[in-house]
C-alpha positions, 0 to 999 in steps of 0.5 A, spaced: 499 499 500 502 507 499 503 508 506 507 502 507 511 505 501 512 511 503 515 509 510 519 504 506 522 510 503 529 513 506 530 519 501 527 522 496 530 528 492 531 531 485 537 531 481 538 535 475 543 531 471 547 533 464 542 529 459 536 532 462 539 539 461 541 537 454 535 534 452 530 539 456 527 533 460 525 534 467 529 533 473 530 526 475 527 523 481 532 519 485 529 514 492 533 510 496 529 505 500 530 502 507 528 495 505 530 492 499 524 487 498 520 494 497 524 496 492 524 489 488 517 489 489 516 497 485 521 494 480 516 488 478 510 492 478 513 496 473 515 491 469 508 489 468 504 495 468 507 502 467 506 507 473 503 513 471 503 520 475 498 526 473 497 522 466 504 521 464 508 515 465 514 514 469 520 511 467 523 507 473 531 505 472 534 500 477 541 504 479 547 500 478 553 502 482 558 506 479 564 500 481 560 495 477 558 500 471 566 501 471 568 493 470 562 493 465 565 498 461 572 494 460 567 489 456 566 494 452 570 491 446 566 484 446 559 487 448 560 491 441 561 484 437 555 481 440 551 486 439 553 487 431 552 480 430 545 480 434 547 476 440 543 477 446 547 477 452 546 478 460 550 481 465 553 477 471 554 480 478 559 483 479 562 481 473 562 478 466 557 476 461 552 470 459 551 469 452 549 463 447 554 462 441 553 457 436 548 454 441 553 453 446 552 458 453 558 462 454 560 464 461 565 469 461 567 472 467 574 475 466 577 480 461 583 474 459 576 470 457 573 475 453 579 477 450 581 469 448 574 469 446 574 475 441 581 473 438 579 466 437 571 467 434 571 473 431 578 476 430 582 471 428 577 468 423 577 475 420 584 476 420 585 469 417 580 471 412 583 478 410 590 474 409 588 469 405 584 474 400 590 478 399 594 472 398 589 470 392 589 477 389 597 477 389 596 470 386 591 473 381 596 479 379 602 475 378 598 470 373 595 476 369 602 478 368 605 472 366 599 471 361 600 478 358 607 477 357 606 471 354 601 474 350 605 479 348 611 474 346 606 470 341 604 477 338 611 479 337 614 474 332 615 468 336 611 461 336 605 461 340 606 458 346 600 454 350 595 458 352 594 457 360 587 458 363 587 464 368 584 461 375 585 464 382 589 459 387 587 459 394 592 458 399 590 452 404 591 453 411 588 448 415 586 451 422 586 445 428 582 447 434 587 445 440 
């Protein structure tokens, strides 16, 4: 009930944030509760049905401590890759990510694991593909030059040489999982 909620509030104050100033929004209202259960009840209620005050919808956000936000910021290189590929992820408390990649659940709770995952699944293969593609392009150029030289020699007056079919050859570098 409303009376119980009012009793459970420890502090209520308004904050003028840079975001609110920049976007010409009203000041934010910050509330501290005496009990965690009250806070979770309010968050659960707002998940089901939006709160309204004077015909306007109230947006309720759960505050994440600065320490945890800073830790999560270090994982931004991985979260950007996951978002780019359309992979949903969940933050672990106090640190880490949980997501599904190629029908396998991955729990990454250290920065080392995150870097290894990115190198193994995202960057490593992209770099190999670009390296293979550059080798193919180089070989195609060499073959085209040889073909042009042979063509010129045949036209100048020498006996025509065998015609070669220009095909791209791929560098075969099998990669094995350890």
